[in-house]
BANUDO-313243 format. One record per residue (C-alpha): x, y, z; residue number from 1. Coordinates in steps of 0.5 Angstrom, whole numbers, always signed. Example, Ala and Ser with C-alpha at 12.3 -4.5 7.8 and 13.67 -1.06 7.14 Angstrom:
% residues 2
<marba px="+25" py="-9" pz="+16" num="1"/>
<marba px="+27" py="-2" pz="+14" num="2"/>
END
This chain:
% residues 120
<marba px="+0" py="+0" pz="+0" num="1"/>
<marba px="+3" py="+7" pz="-2" num="2"/>
<marba px="+2" py="+13" pz="+1" num="3"/>
<marba px="+0" py="+19" pz="-3" num="4"/>
<marba px="+5" py="+25" pz="-2" num="5"/>
<marba px="+1" py="+32" pz="-2" num="6"/>
<marba px="+4" py="+36" pz="-8" num="7"/>
<marba px="+6" py="+43" pz="-6" num="8"/>
<marba px="+3" py="+49" pz="-10" num="9"/>
<marba px="+8" py="+55" pz="-12" num="10"/>
<marba px="+6" py="+59" pz="-6" num="11"/>
<marba px="+6" py="+54" pz="-1" num="12"/>
<marba px="+14" py="+52" pz="-4" num="13"/>
<marba px="+15" py="+60" pz="-3" num="14"/>
<marba px="+13" py="+60" pz="+4" num="15"/>
<marba px="+16" py="+54" pz="+6" num="16"/>
<marba px="+22" py="+54" pz="+11" num="17"/>
<marba px="+24" py="+48" pz="+15" num="18"/>
<marba px="+29" py="+52" pz="+19" num="19"/>
<marba px="+35" py="+50" pz="+16" num="20"/>
<marba px="+40" py="+52" pz="+10" num="21"/>
<marba px="+38" py="+46" pz="+6" num="22"/>
<marba px="+37" py="+48" pz="-1" num="23"/>
<marba px="+31" py="+45" pz="-5" num="24"/>
<marba px="+28" py="+45" pz="-12" num="25"/>
<marba px="+20" py="+44" pz="-13" num="26"/>
<marba px="+20" py="+39" pz="-18" num="27"/>
<marba px="+13" py="+36" pz="-20" num="28"/>
<marba px="+10" py="+39" pz="-14" num="29"/>
<marba px="+15" py="+36" pz="-9" num="30"/>
<marba px="+21" py="+38" pz="-5" num="31"/>
<marba px="+27" py="+36" pz="-8" num="32"/>
<marba px="+33" py="+37" pz="-3" num="33"/>
<marba px="+39" py="+39" pz="-7" num="34"/>
<marba px="+46" py="+36" pz="-6" num="35"/>
<marba px="+52" py="+40" pz="-5" num="36"/>
<marba px="+55" py="+41" pz="-12" num="37"/>
<marba px="+62" py="+37" pz="-14" num="38"/>
<marba px="+68" py="+41" pz="-14" num="39"/>
<marba px="+69" py="+40" pz="-21" num="40"/>
<marba px="+62" py="+43" pz="-22" num="41"/>
<marba px="+64" py="+49" pz="-18" num="42"/>
<marba px="+70" py="+50" pz="-22" num="43"/>
<marba px="+66" py="+50" pz="-28" num="44"/>
<marba px="+61" py="+55" pz="-26" num="45"/>
<marba px="+66" py="+60" pz="-23" num="46"/>
<marba px="+70" py="+60" pz="-29" num="47"/>
<marba px="+64" py="+62" pz="-33" num="48"/>
<marba px="+63" py="+67" pz="-28" num="49"/>
<marba px="+70" py="+70" pz="-29" num="50"/>
<marba px="+69" py="+70" pz="-37" num="51"/>
<marba px="+62" py="+73" pz="-36" num="52"/>
<marba px="+65" py="+79" pz="-32" num="53"/>
<marba px="+69" py="+81" pz="-38" num="54"/>
<marba px="+63" py="+83" pz="-42" num="55"/>
<marba px="+57" py="+83" pz="-37" num="56"/>
<marba px="+56" py="+88" pz="-31" num="57"/>
<marba px="+56" py="+85" pz="-25" num="58"/>
<marba px="+49" py="+87" pz="-22" num="59"/>
<marba px="+46" py="+83" pz="-28" num="60"/>
<marba px="+50" py="+76" pz="-26" num="61"/>
<marba px="+47" py="+72" pz="-21" num="62"/>
<marba px="+51" py="+66" pz="-19" num="63"/>
<marba px="+47" py="+60" pz="-15" num="64"/>
<marba px="+42" py="+63" pz="-10" num="65"/>
<marba px="+37" py="+66" pz="-15" num="66"/>
<marba px="+31" py="+61" pz="-16" num="67"/>
<marba px="+27" py="+61" pz="-23" num="68"/>
<marba px="+20" py="+59" pz="-24" num="69"/>
<marba px="+19" py="+54" pz="-30" num="70"/>
<marba px="+12" py="+53" pz="-32" num="71"/>
<marba px="+10" py="+47" pz="-36" num="72"/>
<marba px="+5" py="+41" pz="-34" num="73"/>
<marba px="+7" py="+42" pz="-27" num="74"/>
<marba px="+11" py="+48" pz="-24" num="75"/>
<marba px="+18" py="+47" pz="-22" num="76"/>
<marba px="+23" py="+52" pz="-19" num="77"/>
<marba px="+30" py="+51" pz="-21" num="78"/>
<marba px="+37" py="+54" pz="-18" num="79"/>
<marba px="+41" py="+55" pz="-24" num="80"/>
<marba px="+49" py="+56" pz="-23" num="81"/>
<marba px="+49" py="+62" pz="-27" num="82"/>
<marba px="+44" py="+67" pz="-30" num="83"/>
<marba px="+45" py="+73" pz="-34" num="84"/>
<marba px="+39" py="+79" pz="-32" num="85"/>
<marba px="+36" py="+84" pz="-37" num="86"/>
<marba px="+36" py="+91" pz="-34" num="87"/>
<marba px="+28" py="+90" pz="-34" num="88"/>
<marba px="+29" py="+84" pz="-30" num="89"/>
<marba px="+34" py="+87" pz="-25" num="90"/>
<marba px="+29" py="+92" pz="-24" num="91"/>
<marba px="+23" py="+87" pz="-23" num="92"/>
<marba px="+26" py="+83" pz="-18" num="93"/>
<marba px="+30" py="+89" pz="-14" num="94"/>
<marba px="+28" py="+89" pz="-7" num="95"/>
<marba px="+24" py="+82" pz="-7" num="96"/>
<marba px="+26" py="+75" pz="-6" num="97"/>
<marba px="+31" py="+72" pz="-11" num="98"/>
<marba px="+26" py="+68" pz="-15" num="99"/>
<marba px="+24" py="+70" pz="-22" num="100"/>
<marba px="+17" py="+69" pz="-23" num="101"/>
<marba px="+13" py="+68" pz="-29" num="102"/>
<marba px="+10" py="+75" pz="-29" num="103"/>
<marba px="+17" py="+78" pz="-29" num="104"/>
<marba px="+22" py="+79" pz="-36" num="105"/>
<marba px="+26" py="+73" pz="-37" num="106"/>
<marba px="+33" py="+72" pz="-36" num="107"/>
<marba px="+38" py="+73" pz="-42" num="108"/>
<marba px="+42" py="+67" pz="-41" num="109"/>
<marba px="+41" py="+61" pz="-36" num="110"/>
<marba px="+47" py="+56" pz="-34" num="111"/>
<marba px="+46" py="+49" pz="-31" num="112"/>
<marba px="+53" py="+45" pz="-30" num="113"/>
<marba px="+51" py="+38" pz="-31" num="114"/>
<marba px="+55" py="+32" pz="-28" num="115"/>
<marba px="+57" py="+27" pz="-33" num="116"/>
<marba px="+52" py="+21" pz="-33" num="117"/>
<marba px="+46" py="+25" pz="-29" num="118"/>
<marba px="+39" py="+23" pz="-32" num="119"/>
<marba px="+34" py="+29" pz="-31" num="120"/>
END
């Protein structure tokens, strides 16, 4: 006999606080704990960050901790490794939680460093 898991809405996810520093993504209505990145993935994202800084103002770059709401069959909230904002997105998110919602302008670029052999 299986137990049904209550699916979270986007609003419930955004209000969720379990009192720890654990990072979660929302996947198909379920909280998925994010494991620590591998050292190699961290180095790749830092290298990309260092390269983007040559061409993009720092205030338009986000590294790790900005969430992105992705709408599809079910809402997902992702934590990409890097994002490049537009000026309009920077203004839309100013002073708010670092979560890009569907009514905000889209980022110019979203980068996710994926581990070899990871299926997603």
